[in-house]
C-alpha positions as a printed NumPy array, in Angstrom:
array([[ 10.79 ,  21.841,   8.367],
       [ 11.982,  19.435,   5.721],
       [ 10.258,  16.455,   6.166],
       [ 12.263,  13.364,   6.678],
       [  9.689,  10.475,   5.387],
       [  8.383,   9.695,   2.085],
       [  5.098,   9.613,   0.383],
       [  3.881,   7.357,  -2.558],
       [  0.845,   8.322,  -4.386],
       [ -0.481,   5.669,  -6.477],
       [ -3.317,   6.363,  -9.24 ],
       [ -5.702,   3.875, -11.111],
       [ -9.071,   2.06 , -11.014],
       [ -9.061,  -1.458, -11.044],
       [ -6.694,  -4.109, -11.064],
       [ -4.696,  -7.4  , -10.174],
       [ -1.795,  -8.564,  -8.111],
       [  1.04 , -11.172,  -9.521],
       [  0.51 , -14.427,  -9.955],
       [ -2.925, -14.3  ,  -7.805],
       [ -6.801, -13.651,  -8.594],
       [ -6.737, -11.585,  -5.335],
       [ -6.687,  -7.986,  -6.11 ],
       [ -5.948,  -4.88 ,  -4.327],
       [ -9.124,  -2.564,  -4.419],
       [ -9.475,   0.455,  -7.055],
       [ -5.595,   0.235,  -8.353],
       [ -4.347,  -1.184, -11.834],
       [ -0.814,  -1.468, -10.014],
       [  0.08 ,  -4.863,  -8.982],
       [  0.614,  -5.768,  -5.447],
       [  3.926,  -7.603,  -5.727],
       [  5.08 ,  -3.79 ,  -7.641],
       [  3.475,  -1.725,  -4.746],
       [  5.279,  -3.553,  -1.816],
       [  8.222,  -3.338,  -3.672],
       [  8.423,   0.127,  -3.329],
       [  8.39 ,  -0.474,   0.613],
       [ 11.318,  -1.183,   2.848],
       [ 13.604,  -4.354,   2.575],
       [ 12.956,  -5.055,   6.42 ],
       [ 10.049,  -6.922,   5.953],
       [  9.221,  -7.438,   9.225],
       [  8.636,  -3.378,   9.811],
       [  5.226,  -2.862,  11.441],
       [  2.824,  -1.669,   8.327],
       [ -0.788,  -0.569,   8.989],
       [ -3.322,   0.139,   6.636],
       [ -5.459,   2.731,   7.704],
       [ -9.545,   3.064,   6.972],
       [-12.355,   5.584,   8.129],
       [-14.823,   3.139,   7.693],
       [-16.047,   0.989,  10.396],
       [-17.499,  -1.861,   8.073],
       [-14.64 ,  -2.684,   5.841],
       [-15.719,  -6.079,   5.039],
       [-13.74 ,  -9.209,   5.319],
       [-13.042,  -9.778,   1.692],
       [-11.43 ,  -6.365,   1.234],
       [ -9.018,  -7.425,   4.635],
       [ -8.326, -10.788,   2.981],
       [ -7.264,  -9.457,  -0.287],
       [ -4.659,  -7.014,   1.097],
       [ -3.633, -10.063,   3.626],
       [ -3.395, -12.195,   0.38 ],
       [ -0.977,  -9.363,  -1.496],
       [  1.132,  -9.039,   1.505],
       [  1.969, -12.163,   2.923],
       [  3.571, -13.969,  -0.201],
       [  5.887, -10.778,  -0.574],
       [  6.899, -11.528,   3.135],
       [  5.075,  -9.153,   4.921],
       [  3.412, -10.502,   7.944],
       [  3.729,  -7.947,  10.368],
       [  0.635,  -5.588,   9.585],
       [ -2.898,  -4.942,  10.822],
       [ -5.693,  -2.965,  10.167],
       [ -7.103,   0.131,  11.566],
       [-10.724,   1.768,  11.934],
       [-10.758,   5.158,  12.789],
       [-14.385,   5.411,  13.845],
       [-13.458,   2.568,  16.495],
       [-11.794,   5.116,  18.355],
       [ -9.633,   2.689,  20.343],
       [ -7.165,   3.913,  22.251],
       [ -4.467,   1.21 ,  21.697],
       [ -4.131,   2.54 ,  18.262],
       [ -1.4  ,   5.479,  19.138],
       [  1.254,   2.947,  20.265],
       [  0.543,   0.999,  16.994],
       [  1.205,   4.101,  14.835],
       [  4.296,   4.976,  16.824],
       [  5.668,   1.93 ,  16.163],
       [  4.701,   1.547,  12.267],
       [  7.143,   1.822,   9.518],
       [  4.413,   1.851,   6.736],
       [  1.097,   3.77 ,   6.667],
       [ -1.655,   2.567,   4.181],
       [ -4.032,   4.964,   3.189],
       [ -6.87 ,   3.135,   1.216],
       [-10.298,   4.795,   1.402],
       [-12.079,   5.454,  -1.654],
       [-15.056,   7.618,  -0.351],
       [-14.667,  11.341,   0.025],
       [-16.426,  12.204,   3.209],
       [-13.8  ,   9.714,   4.968],
       [-11.121,  12.202,   4.561],
       [-12.913,  14.867,   7.02 ],
       [-12.935,  11.614,   9.592],
       [ -9.046,  11.232,   8.864],
       [ -8.406,  15.088,   9.213],
       [-10.153,  15.084,  12.646],
       [ -8.248,  12.406,  13.829],
       [ -5.572,  12.61 ,  16.65 ],
       [ -3.604,   9.607,  14.391],
       [ -3.339,  11.614,  11.7  ],
       [ -1.805,  14.312,  13.586],
       [  0.819,  11.831,  15.027],
       [  1.133,  10.375,  11.278],
       [  2.229,  13.722,  10.19 ],
       [  4.637,  14.065,  13.289],
       [  6.149,  10.708,  12.119],
       [  6.622,  12.003,   8.343],
       [  8.077,  15.543,   9.552],
       [ 10.651,  13.848,  11.722],
       [ 11.348,   9.999,  10.758],
       [ 13.612,   9.038,   7.543],
       [ 12.413,   5.653,   7.212],
       [  8.649,   6.404,   7.558],
       [  5.992,   5.627,   4.461],
       [  3.049,   6.968,   3.678],
       [  1.331,   5.267,   1.005],
       [ -1.951,   6.418,  -0.659],
       [ -4.198,   4.581,  -3.18 ],
       [ -6.571,   6.023,  -5.506],
       [ -8.699,   8.246,  -3.508],
       [ -6.312,   7.705,  -0.799],
       [ -3.675,   8.962,  -2.172],
       [ -5.596,  12.344,  -3.345],
       [ -6.197,  12.693,   0.387],
       [ -2.542,  13.142,   0.931],
       [ -2.19 ,  16.654,  -0.543],
       [ -3.447,  19.729,   1.115],
       [ -6.167,  20.112,  -1.555],
       [ -7.403,  17.391,  -4.218],
       [ -9.534,  17.148,  -7.044],
       [-12.863,  15.038,  -7.537],
       [-14.23 ,  15.385, -10.679],
       [-15.167,  19.458, -10.66 ],
       [-14.514,  20.04 ,  -7.289],
       [-11.657,  20.99 ,  -5.202],
       [-11.586,  19.631,  -1.513],
       [ -9.582,  20.075,   1.742],
       [ -7.002,  17.208,   1.805],
       [ -4.669,  16.119,   4.838],
       [ -2.12 ,  18.374,   4.309],
       [  1.217,  16.31 ,   3.917],
       [  2.111,  18.191,   1.053],
       [  0.656,  21.521,   0.148],
       [  1.641,  23.122,  -3.218],
       [ -0.42 ,  20.309,  -5.254],
       [ -3.628,  19.485,  -6.406],
       [ -3.562,  15.99 ,  -7.228],
       [ -5.471,  14.042,  -8.837],
       [ -5.363,   9.807,  -8.725],
       [ -8.104,   9.345, -11.699],
       [ -7.023,  11.044, -14.245],
       [ -8.179,  10.737, -17.712],
       [ -7.933,  12.613, -21.151],
       [-10.867,  14.717, -22.007],
       [-12.97 ,  16.252, -19.489],
       [-10.667,  15.241, -16.236],
       [ -7.903,  17.269, -17.851],
       [-10.449,  20.101, -18.8  ],
       [-11.515,  19.949, -14.692],
       [ -7.667,  20.102, -13.529],
       [ -6.911,  22.892, -15.685],
       [ -9.785,  24.93 , -14.354],
       [ -8.785,  23.841, -10.675],
       [ -4.903,  24.766, -11.064],
       [ -6.057,  28.12 , -12.901],
       [ -8.382,  28.826,  -9.865],
       [ -5.272,  28.075,  -7.363],
       [ -2.197,  29.17 ,  -9.18 ],
       [ -0.294,  28.666,  -6.176],
       [ -0.497,  25.027,  -6.761],
       [  0.778,  22.379,  -8.906],
       [ -1.876,  20.201, -11.146],
       [ -0.998,  16.493, -10.921],
       [ -2.957,  14.076, -12.995],
       [ -1.844,  10.659, -12.547],
       [ -2.842,   7.906, -14.955],
       [ -3.997,   4.762, -14.13 ],
       [ -1.064,   2.321, -12.888],
       [  1.115,   5.848, -12.154],
       [  2.934,   5.838,  -9.036],
       [  4.774,   9.338,  -7.622],
       [  6.922,   8.753,  -4.909],
       [  7.97 ,  12.13 ,  -3.218],
       [ 11.058,  12.779,  -0.624],
       [ 12.099,  15.656,   1.354],
       [  8.661,  17.187,   0.49 ],
       [  9.548,  18.225,  -2.872],
       [ 11.385,  15.805,  -5.058],
       [  9.203,  13.383,  -6.73 ],
       [  9.951,  10.434,  -9.124],
       [  7.612,   9.03 , -10.974],
       [  7.443,   5.094, -11.241],
       [  6.161,   2.465, -13.639],
       [  5.27 ,   2.632, -17.173],
       [  2.293,   4.866, -17.249],
       [  2.184,   8.744, -17.314],
       [  1.754,  11.754, -14.864],
       [  0.496,  15.569, -16.103],
       [  1.543,  18.021, -14.622],
       [ -0.15 ,  21.713, -15.075],
       [  1.934,  24.631, -13.542],
       [ -0.399,  27.843, -13.736],
       [  2.219,  30.278, -11.512],
       [  2.647,  32.841, -14.693],
       [ -0.992,  32.644, -15.412],
       [ -2.389,  36.167, -15.386],
       [ -6.262,  36.34 , -15.458],
       [ -9.053,  35.759, -13.126],
       [-10.059,  32.863, -11.725],
       [-12.667,  30.788, -13.957],
       [-16.662,  32.012, -14.302],
       [-19.199,  29.8  , -14.071],
       [-20.96 ,  29.095, -17.689],
       [-17.446,  31.04 , -19.681],
       [-14.951,  29.153, -21.57 ],
       [-11.717,  29.158, -19.833],
       [ -8.696,  30.799, -21.928],
       [ -5.054,  30.696, -20.589],
       [ -2.104,  32.269, -21.575],
       [  1.302,  31.105, -20.251],
       [ -0.093,  27.911, -18.802],
       [  2.697,  25.602, -18.424],
       [  3.144,  21.337, -18.462],
       [  4.766,  18.361, -18.574],
       [  3.917,  14.73 , -19.635],
       [  6.174,  12.548, -17.677],
       [  6.952,   8.918, -17.469],
       [  8.791,   6.693, -15.376],
       [ 12.161,   8.014, -13.907],
       [ 11.157,  11.435, -14.384],
       [ 11.898,  13.633, -11.349],
       [  9.679,  16.973, -10.788],
       [ 10.386,  19.542,  -8.044],
       [  7.23 ,  20.538,  -6.788],
       [  8.376,  23.809,  -4.992],
       [  9.116,  25.489,  -8.515],
       [  7.691,  23.044, -10.706],
       [ 10.426,  22.285, -13.056],
       [ 12.454,  18.628, -13.93 ],
       [ 14.823,  17.51 , -11.903],
       [ 16.157,  14.823, -14.08 ],
       [ 14.928,  14.87 , -18.143],
       [ 14.646,  11.981, -19.479],
       [ 14.275,  10.842, -23.355],
       [ 10.831,  10.292, -23.248],
       [  9.656,  13.1  , -21.042],
       [  7.559,  16.015, -23.637],
       [  7.796,  19.449, -22.062],
       [  4.825,  21.415, -22.735],
       [  4.221,  25.082, -23.248],
       [  0.985,  25.909, -24.32 ],
       [ -2.083,  28.467, -24.812],
       [ -5.427,  26.791, -24.131],
       [ -9.146,  27.615, -24.718],
       [-11.087,  25.166, -23.034],
       [-15.031,  25.437, -23.154],
       [-17.274,  25.187, -20.229],
       [-20.24 ,  23.056, -21.254],
       [-22.019,  23.17 , -17.831]])
């Protein structure tokens, strides 16, 4: 079934909002740009979800300080560990849901929650429903995600990608390549700091803002899974470096729209294992 909703995945580490000293935690995306990606109807209900039961007042205040100046006042915070029954009607009424957790074990709490199942159903059926994942919360959205060297099961809103929102060159690129070679059915997506990926119809991924994204495609690689302690050598490993405005088909791995600033790569790579 083709999802009717959309996903927004935002990568990065540290940062500030627009014309304020408040910060959206763990992202370099200015708040006014994050919320500029949302619906024009600013009275639409927004729910900010965390698996932590002790999200501090400072974090809540920072999100509130970012939303309110942009005209968004109809929002609230859901703490899944509190297990309150009135959360279901709130999700049913929501047009936008944020996943903001930055701790890996919170993903398991999200997976086991009936609220996440309800959110997934809305994502499949409702055209104007948007799910936003910030940093690690963005990685949770995929069926699998990479944290340093390890692959973890995610929430499964999209299942043909391994997503890494903390991407940097060097070692982290090596980890992404190894993960994709081990799971050749998936594309590897590494979002650099400040980059966002908007996914519509479950496959059309559009790059937003002025950073870049790495895509690694190992679908044509013919080799066994990497072994610990051995270098990785792979022929027919493909990839793209995508900038703002580029669009990618997440099913085929092909570009939907090529921009002059895109750099398509076809490469053979050998990556030493220094473990």
